[in-house]
NUMIKOL-626491 format. One record per atom (N, C-alpha, C): x negated, y negated, z; residue in three letters; chain; residue number from 0. Coordinates in pm, 1 decimal. Layout:
! residues N
+----------+----------+----------+------+-------+-----+
|        X |        Y |        Z | rest | kette |  nr |
+----------+----------+----------+------+-------+-----+
|        X |        Y |        Z |  Ala |     A | NUM |
...
+----------+----------+----------+------+-------+-----+
//
This chain:
! residues 118
+----------+----------+----------+------+-------+-----+
|        X |        Y |        Z | rest | kette |  nr |
+----------+----------+----------+------+-------+-----+
|    -85.2 |    117.9 |      0.0 |  Val |     A |   0 |
|      0.0 |      0.0 |      0.0 |  Val |     A |   0 |
|    -89.3 |   -123.5 |      0.0 |  Val |     A |   0 |
|    -55.9 |   -219.7 |    -79.9 |  Thr |     A |   1 |
|   -129.6 |   -344.8 |    -85.3 |  Thr |     A |   1 |
|    -70.3 |   -441.1 |     16.1 |  Thr |     A |   1 |
|   -155.0 |   -512.5 |     90.1 |  Leu |     A |   2 |
|   -110.2 |   -613.4 |    184.4 |  Leu |     A |   2 |
|    -97.0 |   -745.2 |    111.4 |  Leu |     A |   2 |
|     16.6 |   -806.7 |    122.4 |  Ser |     A |   3 |
|     37.5 |   -932.4 |     52.7 |  Ser |     A |   3 |
|    -19.0 |  -1047.9 |    132.5 |  Ser |     A |   3 |
|   -104.4 |  -1123.5 |     67.9 |  Ala |     A |   4 |
|   -148.8 |  -1251.6 |    121.3 |  Ala |     A |   4 |
|    -83.0 |  -1354.6 |     30.5 |  Ala |     A |   4 |
|     46.9 |  -1345.5 |     27.0 |  Gly |     A |   5 |
|    126.2 |  -1429.7 |    -62.5 |  Gly |     A |   5 |
|    273.1 |  -1408.0 |    -38.2 |  Gly |     A |   5 |
|    347.5 |  -1373.4 |   -142.2 |  Leu |     A |   6 |
|    492.8 |  -1365.6 |   -134.9 |  Leu |     A |   6 |
|    546.4 |  -1228.6 |    -98.5 |  Leu |     A |   6 |
|    464.9 |  -1127.1 |    -94.5 |  Gly |     A |   7 |
|    511.7 |   -994.7 |    -53.1 |  Gly |     A |   7 |
|    479.7 |   -888.3 |   -155.7 |  Gly |     A |   7 |
|    440.4 |   -772.4 |   -109.2 |  Glu |     A |   8 |
|    417.9 |   -655.3 |   -192.4 |  Glu |     A |   8 |
|    518.0 |   -549.6 |   -147.4 |  Glu |     A |   8 |
|    574.8 |   -474.9 |   -240.8 |  Phe |     A |   9 |
|    675.1 |   -376.0 |   -206.9 |  Phe |     A |   9 |
|    613.1 |   -248.5 |   -153.4 |  Phe |     A |   9 |
|    686.6 |   -182.9 |    -63.4 |  Ile |     A |  10 |
|    645.4 |    -55.6 |     -5.4 |  Ile |     A |  10 |
|    717.9 |     55.7 |    -78.5 |  Ile |     A |  10 |
|    648.9 |    161.1 |   -106.6 |  Phe |     A |  11 |
|    710.5 |    278.5 |   -164.3 |  Phe |     A |  11 |
|    680.2 |    395.8 |    -72.6 |  Phe |     A |  11 |
|    752.2 |    504.3 |    -88.1 |  Asp |     A |  12 |
|    734.5 |    620.8 |     -2.4 |  Asp |     A |  12 |
|    614.2 |    704.3 |    -42.3 |  Asp |     A |  12 |
|    530.2 |    651.1 |   -125.0 |  Glu |     A |  13 |
|    411.9 |    723.4 |   -166.5 |  Glu |     A |  13 |
|    288.7 |    636.2 |   -144.1 |  Glu |     A |  13 |
|    176.1 |    698.8 |   -138.9 |  Tyr |     A |  14 |
|     50.6 |    626.5 |   -123.4 |  Tyr |     A |  14 |
|    -55.9 |    703.1 |   -197.8 |  Tyr |     A |  14 |
|   -165.3 |    638.8 |   -218.9 |  Glu |     A |  15 |
|   -277.1 |    706.4 |   -282.7 |  Glu |     A |  15 |
|   -403.1 |    678.9 |   -202.7 |  Glu |     A |  15 |
|   -496.7 |    768.6 |   -216.7 |  Thr |     A |  16 |
|   -624.1 |    755.0 |   -149.8 |  Thr |     A |  16 |
|   -727.3 |    715.7 |   -254.8 |  Thr |     A |  16 |
|   -810.3 |    622.2 |   -217.5 |  Glu |     A |  17 |
|   -913.1 |    573.5 |   -308.1 |  Glu |     A |  17 |
|  -1041.3 |    557.2 |   -227.3 |  Glu |     A |  17 |
|  -1153.2 |    590.0 |   -285.3 |  Thr |     A |  18 |
|  -1281.5 |    573.2 |   -218.1 |  Thr |     A |  18 |
|  -1343.7 |    442.6 |   -264.0 |  Thr |     A |  18 |
|  -1379.4 |    359.2 |   -167.3 |  Val |     A |  19 |
|  -1449.6 |    234.1 |   -195.8 |  Val |     A |  19 |
|  -1572.7 |    228.9 |   -106.6 |  Val |     A |  19 |
|  -1667.6 |    144.9 |   -144.9 |  Tyr |     A |  20 |
|  -1794.0 |    140.9 |    -72.4 |  Tyr |     A |  20 |
|  -1822.9 |      0.8 |    -20.7 |  Tyr |     A |  20 |
|  -1887.5 |     -1.7 |     95.0 |  Ser |     A |  21 |
|  -1928.9 |   -126.0 |    158.7 |  Ser |     A |  21 |
|  -2078.0 |   -116.3 |    186.3 |  Ser |     A |  21 |
|  -2145.5 |   -230.2 |    189.1 |  Asp |     A |  22 |
|  -2288.4 |   -226.8 |    221.2 |  Asp |     A |  22 |
|  -2312.1 |   -225.1 |    372.2 |  Asp |     A |  22 |
|  -2203.6 |   -228.5 |    450.3 |  Val |     A |  23 |
|  -2211.9 |   -221.4 |    596.3 |  Val |     A |  23 |
|  -2117.8 |   -111.4 |    643.9 |  Val |     A |  23 |
|  -2162.6 |    -29.3 |    738.9 |  Glu |     A |  24 |
|  -2075.8 |     75.0 |    793.1 |  Glu |     A |  24 |
|  -1960.5 |     11.3 |    869.2 |  Glu |     A |  24 |
|  -1838.1 |     64.0 |    849.1 |  Gln |     A |  25 |
|  -1717.8 |      7.1 |    909.3 |  Gln |     A |  25 |
|  -1664.8 |    102.3 |   1017.1 |  Gln |     A |  25 |
|  -1625.7 |     46.8 |   1132.7 |  Tyr |     A |  26 |
|  -1575.6 |    125.1 |   1245.0 |  Tyr |     A |  26 |
|  -1450.7 |     60.7 |   1304.0 |  Tyr |     A |  26 |
|  -1378.9 |    136.1 |   1386.5 |  Gly |     A |  27 |
|  -1272.0 |     80.5 |   1467.3 |  Gly |     A |  27 |
|  -1138.5 |     62.1 |   1397.4 |  Gly |     A |  27 |
|  -1117.8 |    128.3 |   1286.6 |  Tyr |     A |  28 |
|   -991.5 |    115.1 |   1213.6 |  Tyr |     A |  28 |
|   -939.8 |    253.8 |   1179.4 |  Tyr |     A |  28 |
|   -811.2 |    264.2 |   1150.1 |  Asn |     A |  29 |
|   -757.0 |    391.8 |   1103.5 |  Asn |     A |  29 |
|   -669.2 |    377.2 |    979.1 |  Asn |     A |  29 |
|   -654.2 |    254.6 |    928.6 |  Ile |     A |  30 |
|   -583.1 |    228.9 |    803.4 |  Ile |     A |  30 |
|   -664.9 |    126.8 |    725.1 |  Ile |     A |  30 |
|   -673.1 |    146.1 |    596.1 |  Ala |     A |  31 |
|   -737.0 |     48.2 |    508.8 |  Ala |     A |  31 |
|   -640.1 |     18.7 |    395.1 |  Ala |     A |  31 |
|   -632.0 |   -107.7 |    355.0 |  Ala |     A |  32 |
|   -540.4 |   -146.4 |    246.9 |  Ala |     A |  32 |
|   -599.2 |   -263.3 |    169.7 |  Ala |     A |  32 |
|   -564.8 |   -270.6 |     42.9 |  Trp |     A |  33 |
|   -608.9 |   -381.5 |    -40.5 |  Trp |     A |  33 |
|   -535.3 |   -509.0 |     -2.8 |  Trp |     A |  33 |
|   -602.7 |   -620.7 |    -13.1 |  Ile |     A |  34 |
|   -540.9 |   -751.6 |      6.2 |  Ile |     A |  34 |
|   -511.3 |   -809.5 |   -131.3 |  Ile |     A |  34 |
|   -390.1 |   -860.6 |   -148.4 |  Ser |     A |  35 |
|   -349.9 |   -917.9 |   -275.9 |  Ser |     A |  35 |
|   -291.9 |  -1056.8 |   -251.4 |  Ser |     A |  35 |
|   -353.4 |  -1158.4 |   -307.0 |  Gly |     A |  36 |
|   -302.5 |  -1293.8 |   -292.6 |  Gly |     A |  36 |
|   -402.1 |  -1385.8 |   -224.6 |  Gly |     A |  36 |
|   -365.2 |  -1513.3 |   -215.5 |  Lys |     A |  37 |
|   -457.9 |  -1616.3 |   -167.9 |  Lys |     A |  37 |
|   -412.6 |  -1687.9 |    -42.0 |  Lys |     A |  37 |
|   -303.2 |  -1643.5 |     20.6 |  Ser |     A |  38 |
|   -251.1 |  -1717.2 |    135.7 |  Ser |     A |  38 |
|   -338.8 |  -1705.8 |    259.7 |  Ser |     A |  38 |
|   -429.2 |  -1608.5 |    263.4 |  Met |     A |  39 |
|   -514.3 |  -1592.3 |    381.1 |  Met |     A |  39 |
|   -658.6 |  -1636.9 |    355.7 |  Met |     A |  39 |
|   -679.4 |  -1705.5 |    242.4 |  Glu |     A |  40 |
|   -811.1 |  -1764.0 |    216.7 |  Glu |     A |  40 |
|   -830.5 |  -1884.8 |    306.6 |  Glu |     A |  40 |
|   -950.0 |  -1915.5 |    345.2 |  Pro |     A |  41 |
|  -1076.9 |  -1869.4 |    289.3 |  Pro |     A |  41 |
|  -1134.6 |  -1745.3 |    356.5 |  Pro |     A |  41 |
|  -1073.7 |  -1693.3 |    461.5 |  Ile |     A |  42 |
|  -1133.7 |  -1581.0 |    533.7 |  Ile |     A |  42 |
|  -1107.6 |  -1447.8 |    464.3 |  Ile |     A |  42 |
|   -982.5 |  -1420.3 |    432.1 |  Tyr |     A |  43 |
|   -944.7 |  -1294.6 |    368.6 |  Tyr |     A |  43 |
|   -920.9 |  -1321.7 |    220.4 |  Tyr |     A |  43 |
|  -1001.4 |  -1258.8 |    136.2 |  Gln |     A |  44 |
|   -999.9 |  -1286.3 |     -7.4 |  Gln |     A |  44 |
|   -914.9 |  -1183.9 |    -83.9 |  Gln |     A |  44 |
|   -856.0 |  -1230.1 |   -192.9 |  Asp |     A |  45 |
|   -786.0 |  -1142.6 |   -285.6 |  Asp |     A |  45 |
|   -882.2 |  -1032.3 |   -330.1 |  Asp |     A |  45 |
|   -837.4 |   -909.0 |   -335.6 |  Ser |     A |  46 |
|   -913.3 |   -790.7 |   -378.2 |  Ser |     A |  46 |
|  -1007.3 |   -735.3 |   -272.1 |  Ser |     A |  46 |
|  -1006.5 |   -791.5 |   -151.2 |  Glu |     A |  47 |
|  -1082.6 |   -731.5 |    -42.2 |  Glu |     A |  47 |
|  -1002.9 |   -615.2 |     16.6 |  Glu |     A |  47 |
|  -1069.0 |   -537.5 |    100.2 |  Val |     A |  48 |
|  -1004.9 |   -429.7 |    174.0 |  Val |     A |  48 |
|   -990.3 |   -475.1 |    318.9 |  Val |     A |  48 |
|   -868.6 |   -467.1 |    370.7 |  Ala |     A |  49 |
|   -842.7 |   -498.7 |    511.3 |  Ala |     A |  49 |
|   -851.7 |   -369.8 |    591.8 |  Ala |     A |  49 |
|   -916.5 |   -378.0 |    706.2 |  Leu |     A |  50 |
|   -929.1 |   -264.2 |    797.8 |  Leu |     A |  50 |
|   -834.5 |   -289.5 |    914.6 |  Leu |     A |  50 |
|   -746.1 |   -194.9 |    940.3 |  Ile |     A |  51 |
|   -636.6 |   -214.4 |   1035.3 |  Ile |     A |  51 |
|   -641.7 |   -107.3 |   1142.4 |  Ile |     A |  51 |
|   -627.3 |   -148.6 |   1266.9 |  Arg |     A |  52 |
|   -615.0 |    -54.9 |   1378.8 |  Arg |     A |  52 |
|   -467.5 |    -47.5 |   1414.9 |  Arg |     A |  52 |
|   -407.3 |     69.2 |   1401.2 |  Ser |     A |  53 |
|   -265.8 |     86.8 |   1434.2 |  Ser |     A |  53 |
|   -241.3 |     43.8 |   1577.8 |  Ser |     A |  53 |
|   -144.9 |    -46.0 |   1595.2 |  Ser |     A |  54 |
|   -114.6 |    -95.9 |   1729.3 |  Ser |     A |  54 |
|     16.0 |   -171.7 |   1723.7 |  Ser |     A |  54 |
|     59.6 |   -213.8 |   1837.8 |  Gly |     A |  55 |
|    172.2 |   -305.1 |   1845.2 |  Gly |     A |  55 |
|    119.2 |   -446.7 |   1851.9 |  Gly |     A |  55 |
|    201.4 |   -536.1 |   1899.9 |  Phe |     A |  56 |
|    163.7 |   -676.6 |   1910.7 |  Phe |     A |  56 |
|     77.3 |   -695.7 |   2034.5 |  Phe |     A |  56 |
|    -42.0 |   -754.5 |   2017.7 |  Asp |     A |  57 |
|   -131.9 |   -779.7 |   2130.3 |  Asp |     A |  57 |
|   -121.0 |   -922.5 |   2181.0 |  Asp |     A |  57 |
|   -137.2 |  -1020.8 |   2091.4 |  Tyr |     A |  58 |
|   -134.8 |  -1160.1 |   2134.7 |  Tyr |     A |  58 |
|   -108.5 |  -1252.9 |   2016.7 |  Tyr |     A |  58 |
|    -55.9 |  -1371.1 |   2047.0 |  Asp |     A |  59 |
|    -26.9 |  -1471.7 |   1945.4 |  Asp |     A |  59 |
|   -153.7 |  -1515.8 |   1873.1 |  Asp |     A |  59 |
|   -140.7 |  -1535.0 |   1743.1 |  Gly |     A |  60 |
|   -249.6 |  -1590.2 |   1663.2 |  Gly |     A |  60 |
|   -344.5 |  -1488.6 |   1604.8 |  Gly |     A |  60 |
|   -329.0 |  -1361.0 |   1639.7 |  Ala |     A |  61 |
|   -412.5 |  -1257.5 |   1577.8 |  Ala |     A |  61 |
|   -357.9 |  -1228.2 |   1438.8 |  Ala |     A |  61 |
|   -441.7 |  -1170.4 |   1354.0 |  Val |     A |  62 |
|   -400.5 |  -1135.1 |   1218.7 |  Val |     A |  62 |
|   -354.5 |   -989.0 |   1220.7 |  Val |     A |  62 |
|   -233.5 |   -967.8 |   1168.9 |  Tyr |     A |  63 |
|   -171.3 |   -835.5 |   1168.6 |  Tyr |     A |  63 |
|   -127.4 |   -797.7 |   1028.7 |  Tyr |     A |  63 |
|   -110.9 |   -667.6 |   1007.5 |  Ala |     A |  64 |
|    -37.7 |   -615.8 |    892.9 |  Ala |     A |  64 |
|    103.9 |   -592.6 |    943.5 |  Ala |     A |  64 |
|    201.8 |   -648.5 |    873.0 |  Leu |     A |  65 |
|    340.7 |   -645.2 |    916.3 |  Leu |     A |  65 |
|    428.6 |   -597.2 |    802.3 |  Leu |     A |  65 |
|    512.6 |   -499.1 |    830.4 |  Ser |     A |  66 |
|    608.0 |   -448.4 |    732.8 |  Ser |     A |  66 |
|    743.1 |   -513.8 |    760.1 |  Ser |     A |  66 |
|    801.1 |   -572.2 |    653.8 |  Trp |     A |  67 |
|    929.4 |   -639.7 |    667.4 |  Trp |     A |  67 |
|    996.6 |   -650.2 |    531.5 |  Trp |     A |  67 |
|   1124.0 |   -616.5 |    528.6 |  Asn |     A |  68 |
|   1204.5 |   -637.7 |    408.1 |  Asn |     A |  68 |
|   1142.1 |   -569.9 |    286.1 |  Asn |     A |  68 |
|   1099.7 |   -444.3 |    302.7 |  Asp |     A |  69 |
|   1039.1 |   -364.4 |    195.5 |  Asp |     A |  69 |
|    908.1 |   -420.9 |    142.4 |  Asp |     A |  69 |
|    841.2 |   -505.7 |    218.6 |  Ser |     A |  70 |
|    710.5 |   -559.0 |    181.2 |  Ser |     A |  70 |
|    615.3 |   -547.0 |    299.4 |  Ser |     A |  70 |
|    486.3 |   -553.4 |    271.1 |  Val |     A |  71 |
|    385.3 |   -552.7 |    376.4 |  Val |     A |  71 |
|    301.5 |   -677.6 |    360.9 |  Val |     A |  71 |
|    277.5 |   -746.4 |    471.3 |  Phe |     A |  72 |
|    205.6 |   -873.1 |    471.1 |  Phe |     A |  72 |
|     82.7 |   -866.0 |    559.9 |  Phe |     A |  72 |
|    -15.0 |   -951.3 |    531.0 |  Ile |     A |  73 |
|   -126.0 |   -978.0 |    621.2 |  Ile |     A |  73 |
|   -112.2 |  -1125.8 |    657.7 |  Ile |     A |  73 |
|    -87.2 |  -1151.7 |    788.1 |  Lys |     A |  74 |
|    -61.7 |  -1288.5 |    835.4 |  Lys |     A |  74 |
|   -100.1 |  -1300.2 |    982.0 |  Lys |     A |  74 |
|   -121.1 |  -1424.7 |   1024.8 |  Lys |     A |  75 |
|   -130.1 |  -1452.6 |   1167.2 |  Lys |     A |  75 |
|     13.3 |  -1448.0 |   1220.3 |  Lys |     A |  75 |
|     32.6 |  -1383.4 |   1335.0 |  Leu |     A |  76 |
|    167.2 |  -1371.7 |   1391.4 |  Leu |     A |  76 |
|    176.9 |  -1442.8 |   1525.5 |  Leu |     A |  76 |
|    293.3 |  -1503.5 |   1546.2 |  Tyr |     A |  77 |
|    326.8 |  -1567.8 |   1673.1 |  Tyr |     A |  77 |
|    463.5 |  -1516.6 |   1715.4 |  Tyr |     A |  77 |
|    471.8 |  -1467.6 |   1838.5 |  Arg |     A |  78 |
|    598.7 |  -1417.2 |   1890.9 |  Arg |     A |  78 |
|    678.6 |  -1534.4 |   1945.7 |  Arg |     A |  78 |
|    801.9 |  -1547.2 |   1898.9 |  Glu |     A |  79 |
|    891.8 |  -1650.7 |   1946.9 |  Glu |     A |  79 |
|   1017.9 |  -1583.7 |   2000.3 |  Glu |     A |  79 |
|   1105.7 |  -1660.5 |   2058.5 |  Lys |     A |  80 |
|   1223.4 |  -1604.3 |   2125.0 |  Lys |     A |  80 |
|   1308.0 |  -1517.0 |   2032.2 |  Lys |     A |  80 |
|   1330.5 |  -1561.2 |   1909.6 |  Glu |     A |  81 |
|   1420.6 |  -1492.3 |   1817.2 |  Glu |     A |  81 |
|   1349.6 |  -1402.7 |   1715.0 |  Glu |     A |  81 |
|   1215.9 |  -1414.9 |   1707.0 |  Gly |     A |  82 |
|   1145.8 |  -1335.3 |   1607.3 |  Gly |     A |  82 |
|    999.6 |  -1373.4 |   1595.4 |  Gly |     A |  82 |
|    938.7 |  -1330.9 |   1485.8 |  Phe |     A |  83 |
|    798.1 |  -1360.2 |   1459.3 |  Phe |     A |  83 |
|    785.7 |  -1475.0 |   1360.0 |  Phe |     A |  83 |
|    687.8 |  -1560.9 |   1384.0 |  Arg |     A |  84 |
|    650.4 |  -1663.0 |   1286.1 |  Arg |     A |  84 |
|    523.0 |  -1614.2 |   1219.0 |  Arg |     A |  84 |
|    527.1 |  -1599.4 |   1085.2 |  Met |     A |  85 |
|    411.1 |  -1557.3 |   1007.6 |  Met |     A |  85 |
|    343.4 |  -1682.1 |    953.3 |  Met |     A |  85 |
|    212.5 |  -1693.3 |    977.6 |  Val |     A |  86 |
|    137.8 |  -1812.1 |    938.6 |  Val |     A |  86 |
|     22.4 |  -1771.7 |    847.8 |  Val |     A |  86 |
|     11.0 |  -1841.4 |    735.8 |  Ser |     A |  87 |
|   -100.1 |  -1821.3 |    643.1 |  Ser |     A |  87 |
|   -217.7 |  -1908.6 |    685.0 |  Ser |     A |  87 |
|   -338.5 |  -1867.9 |    652.5 |  Leu |     A |  88 |
|   -456.3 |  -1950.2 |    678.0 |  Leu |     A |  88 |
|   -468.9 |  -2060.3 |    574.5 |  Leu |     A |  88 |
|   -423.0 |  -2035.0 |    452.7 |  Asn |     A |  89 |
|   -425.5 |  -2132.6 |    344.4 |  Asn |     A |  89 |
|   -303.1 |  -2223.0 |    362.2 |  Asn |     A |  89 |
|   -324.6 |  -2350.5 |    387.3 |  Asp |     A |  90 |
|   -213.6 |  -2440.9 |    418.8 |  Asp |     A |  90 |
|   -124.3 |  -2472.6 |    298.6 |  Asp |     A |  90 |
|   -154.5 |  -2417.3 |    182.4 |  Lys |     A |  91 |
|    -66.3 |  -2434.0 |     65.8 |  Lys |     A |  91 |
|     55.3 |  -2341.6 |     73.9 |  Lys |     A |  91 |
|     54.8 |  -2248.8 |    169.3 |  Tyr |     A |  92 |
|    163.1 |  -2152.9 |    185.8 |  Tyr |     A |  92 |
|    239.5 |  -2185.5 |    313.8 |  Tyr |     A |  92 |
|    372.4 |  -2194.4 |    304.5 |  Pro |     A |  93 |
|    452.5 |  -2228.5 |    423.0 |  Pro |     A |  93 |
|    462.8 |  -2111.2 |    520.1 |  Pro |     A |  93 |
|    489.6 |  -2143.3 |    646.9 |  Asp |     A |  94 |
|    517.9 |  -2040.7 |    746.8 |  Asp |     A |  94 |
|    648.3 |  -1970.9 |    708.8 |  Asp |     A |  94 |
|    661.4 |  -1845.3 |    750.8 |  Lys |     A |  95 |
|    786.4 |  -1770.9 |    735.3 |  Lys |     A |  95 |
|    830.1 |  -1726.2 |    872.8 |  Lys |     A |  95 |
|    960.7 |  -1724.3 |    894.7 |  Phe |     A |  96 |
|   1014.3 |  -1677.6 |   1021.8 |  Phe |     A |  96 |
|   1095.4 |  -1551.7 |    997.2 |  Phe |     A |  96 |
|   1071.6 |  -1449.5 |   1080.1 |  Ile |     A |  97 |
|   1141.3 |  -1322.0 |   1067.5 |  Ile |     A |  97 |
|   1215.3 |  -1294.3 |   1196.9 |  Ile |     A |  97 |
|   1343.8 |  -1279.2 |   1188.7 |  Leu |     A |  98 |
|   1424.0 |  -1244.5 |   1306.0 |  Leu |     A |  98 |
|   1394.5 |  -1101.0 |   1348.8 |  Leu |     A |  98 |
|   1392.2 |  -1077.7 |   1480.0 |  Tyr |     A |  99 |
|   1371.9 |   -941.7 |   1529.6 |  Tyr |     A |  99 |
|   1480.6 |   -848.5 |   1476.9 |  Tyr |     A |  99 |
|   1603.0 |   -901.0 |   1463.8 |  Glu |     A | 100 |
|   1715.0 |   -818.5 |   1417.2 |  Glu |     A | 100 |
|   1697.2 |   -772.4 |   1272.1 |  Glu |     A | 100 |
|   1605.0 |   -833.9 |   1197.1 |  Asp |     A | 101 |
|   1577.1 |   -792.3 |   1060.1 |  Asp |     A | 101 |
|   1479.6 |   -675.3 |   1053.6 |  Asp |     A | 101 |
|   1434.5 |   -629.3 |   1169.3 |  Gly |     A | 102 |
|   1353.6 |   -508.1 |   1176.8 |  Gly |     A | 102 |
|   1210.2 |   -516.7 |   1130.7 |  Gly |     A | 102 |
|   1137.3 |   -625.0 |   1159.1 |  Pro |     A | 103 |
|    995.4 |   -625.3 |   1122.2 |  Pro |     A | 103 |
|    920.0 |   -519.6 |   1203.2 |  Pro |     A | 103 |
|    818.1 |   -461.5 |   1142.2 |  Arg |     A | 104 |
|    739.1 |   -359.3 |   1211.9 |  Arg |     A | 104 |
|    591.2 |   -392.2 |   1197.1 |  Arg |     A | 104 |
|    524.2 |   -402.4 |   1308.5 |  Ile |     A | 105 |
|    380.5 |   -427.6 |   1305.3 |  Ile |     A | 105 |
|    309.1 |   -297.2 |   1273.9 |  Ile |     A | 105 |
|    233.7 |   -298.0 |   1165.6 |  Val |     A | 106 |
|    154.9 |   -181.3 |   1126.2 |  Val |     A | 106 |
|     32.2 |   -172.9 |   1215.0 |  Val |     A | 106 |
|    -31.5 |   -287.2 |   1239.3 |  Gly |     A | 107 |
|   -149.1 |   -290.7 |   1325.0 |  Gly |     A | 107 |
|   -223.6 |   -421.8 |   1312.1 |  Gly |     A | 107 |
|   -324.3 |   -435.8 |   1396.3 |  Lys |     A | 108 |
|   -406.3 |   -556.5 |   1394.9 |  Lys |     A | 108 |
|   -518.7 |   -540.2 |   1293.2 |  Lys |     A | 108 |
|   -544.4 |   -644.8 |   1216.0 |  Val |     A | 109 |
|   -654.4 |   -644.0 |   1119.9 |  Val |     A | 109 |
|   -783.8 |   -664.8 |   1199.7 |  Val |     A | 109 |
|   -872.4 |   -567.3 |   1193.8 |  Val |     A | 110 |
|   -994.9 |   -570.5 |   1274.0 |  Val |     A | 110 |
|  -1120.1 |   -591.9 |   1190.0 |  Val |     A | 110 |
|  -1101.7 |   -598.8 |   1059.2 |  Gly |     A | 111 |
|  -1215.3 |   -622.8 |    970.8 |  Gly |     A | 111 |
|  -1170.1 |   -632.9 |    827.0 |  Gly |     A | 111 |
|  -1264.0 |   -669.0 |    741.7 |  His |     A | 112 |
|  -1236.5 |   -675.7 |    598.6 |  His |     A | 112 |
|  -1368.9 |   -680.9 |    525.5 |  His |     A | 112 |
|  -1366.4 |   -639.2 |    399.9 |  Phe |     A | 113 |
|  -1488.0 |   -644.1 |    318.4 |  Phe |     A | 113 |
|  -1451.7 |   -642.0 |    170.8 |  Phe |     A | 113 |
|  -1540.1 |   -691.4 |     90.4 |  Met |     A | 114 |
|  -1527.2 |   -682.6 |    -54.9 |  Met |     A | 114 |
|  -1602.4 |   -557.1 |    -96.8 |  Met |     A | 114 |
|  -1535.1 |   -461.4 |   -158.8 |  Pro |     A | 115 |
|  -1603.9 |   -338.6 |   -200.1 |  Pro |     A | 115 |
|  -1717.6 |   -367.5 |   -298.2 |  Pro |     A | 115 |
|  -1820.8 |   -285.8 |   -289.4 |  Ile |     A | 116 |
|  -1931.6 |   -297.6 |   -384.0 |  Ile |     A | 116 |
|  -1910.2 |   -195.0 |   -494.8 |  Ile |     A | 116 |
|  -1959.9 |   -227.6 |   -610.1 |  Val |     A | 117 |
|  -1944.1 |   -135.5 |   -723.8 |  Val |     A | 117 |
|  -2073.0 |    -69.0 |   -761.3 |  Val |     A | 117 |
+----------+----------+----------+------+-------+-----+
//
């Protein structure tokens, strides 16, 4: 599944495994996914691989992978009374608010990222 750093990527009931390489050994994650889009620049780049540790919500302002409305996002999350506020690092993208009743699911906290080497 690709993590959207933009308007959203759709989730399907299938996945594929792909081998990519990094020049640094990566630890502390159990899910890896491609990043697609520019809303999390300059830190998280389009075509990078996000490393995710499966977890629930730890604290406001951390970057999470979040499943909502048949899409998966990579965003900074803030817990509010009625739901989550998703915030992009790139200020050209507006915040989004997701009501808890809409069933958002935190996939995990993003604990690293890298651009694969070829």
